[in-house]
N, C-alpha and C positions, 0 to 999 in steps of 0.2 A: 944845508947840504950835511950830509951824514958822514963823521968822521970815521977813521978806523978804528978809535977809541969807543966812538958811539956803538960801532957794530959789535965789539968786543963786549960792551957794558950789557947790550941787548942779548947777546948769546948767553952771557952768565946769567942774567935774570930767566930768561927761557930754560937754562939748565938746572937752576933751583927750583922754577914751577916744576918740572918733569921730576925731579928727585922729591918733592912735596907729593905730588902726586903718587909715586911709586909708594912711598912709606905709608900713604893712605890707604892704598890698596893691600900692602902688606899687613897693614893693622887689622883692617876689615876681616881678612882671611885669618888671620889668628883667633879673632873676635869669634868666628864661625867655628872654628877647630875647638875653642873652648866650649862653647855651648854645645856640641856634640859630645864631649867628654863630660860635661858635667850630667847631661840627659844618661849618659851610659853609666856612671858612677850610680846615679838615683837608681836605674834599674838594677844595678848589681845589689845595691842595700836593700832594695824591696824585695830581690828574689829569695828563696829560701835555700837555694840550690850552694853547695858548697864549691862547685867547679863551674866554668864557666867557657866558652870558647873565644879565642882571640884570633883575629885575622891576620895572619903573617906573609905578607906576599900573597901567592897565589894558593896557601893552604890555611887551615883552621887548625889551631893548636889548643887543646884541653890544658887550662891553667886552673890553678886554686883561685877562687872568687877574691879573697882577701889579698893575693899577691897582684892580682890584675887592677882591683881598686887603688892600691898602692903605686902601681905603675901608671895608671891613668892620672892620678893626683900629682905626680913626679912631672908627667909631661906637660900638664896643665900650669903647674908652678913655672916650667921653663918657658912656655908661651907667655904668661903674666910678666916675667922678667923682659923677655923680646918684646913685649908691648911697650913696656916703660922705657926701654933703650929707644924703641922708634919714636916714642911721644917726645923724647929730648932731642933728639935728632929733628922732630917736626917743628919743634919749638924754636930752636936754632935756626933752621932754614926761614921760617916763617919771620922771624926777627930780622933776619938778612933783606927779604923781600921788603918788608916795610921800610927798612932804613934806605933801600933802592928806590923806593915809590917817587919819592922827590925829584930826583934826577930824571926818572922816566917820563913825569909830568912836564918837565921842564925839555924834555927832549920832543915831546908830543906839541908843546904848544910852537916850537919854531917851524 
């Protein structure tokens, strides 16, 4: 027989699983954006041009290449920091899920 406490426990377990999945998706999206930024910086460094175009909303804006590289590097640093924060949250949730597993196994056996 499933008690109210068991239902709450299962709901909490599922919630943690969903949070973990969301974090992993966010992390993967940030990693993809970082790869795009790194490729853009490589292209800017390989280019001899002093100016480049940046897409800003529906328009393209001419900018100094050095400024644009710095802007991209700052954005990458921001994404790296966000990934570290997500990894810490992922670690906390994974630990919590592992702590919950024994009780879940007991519930399944019943």
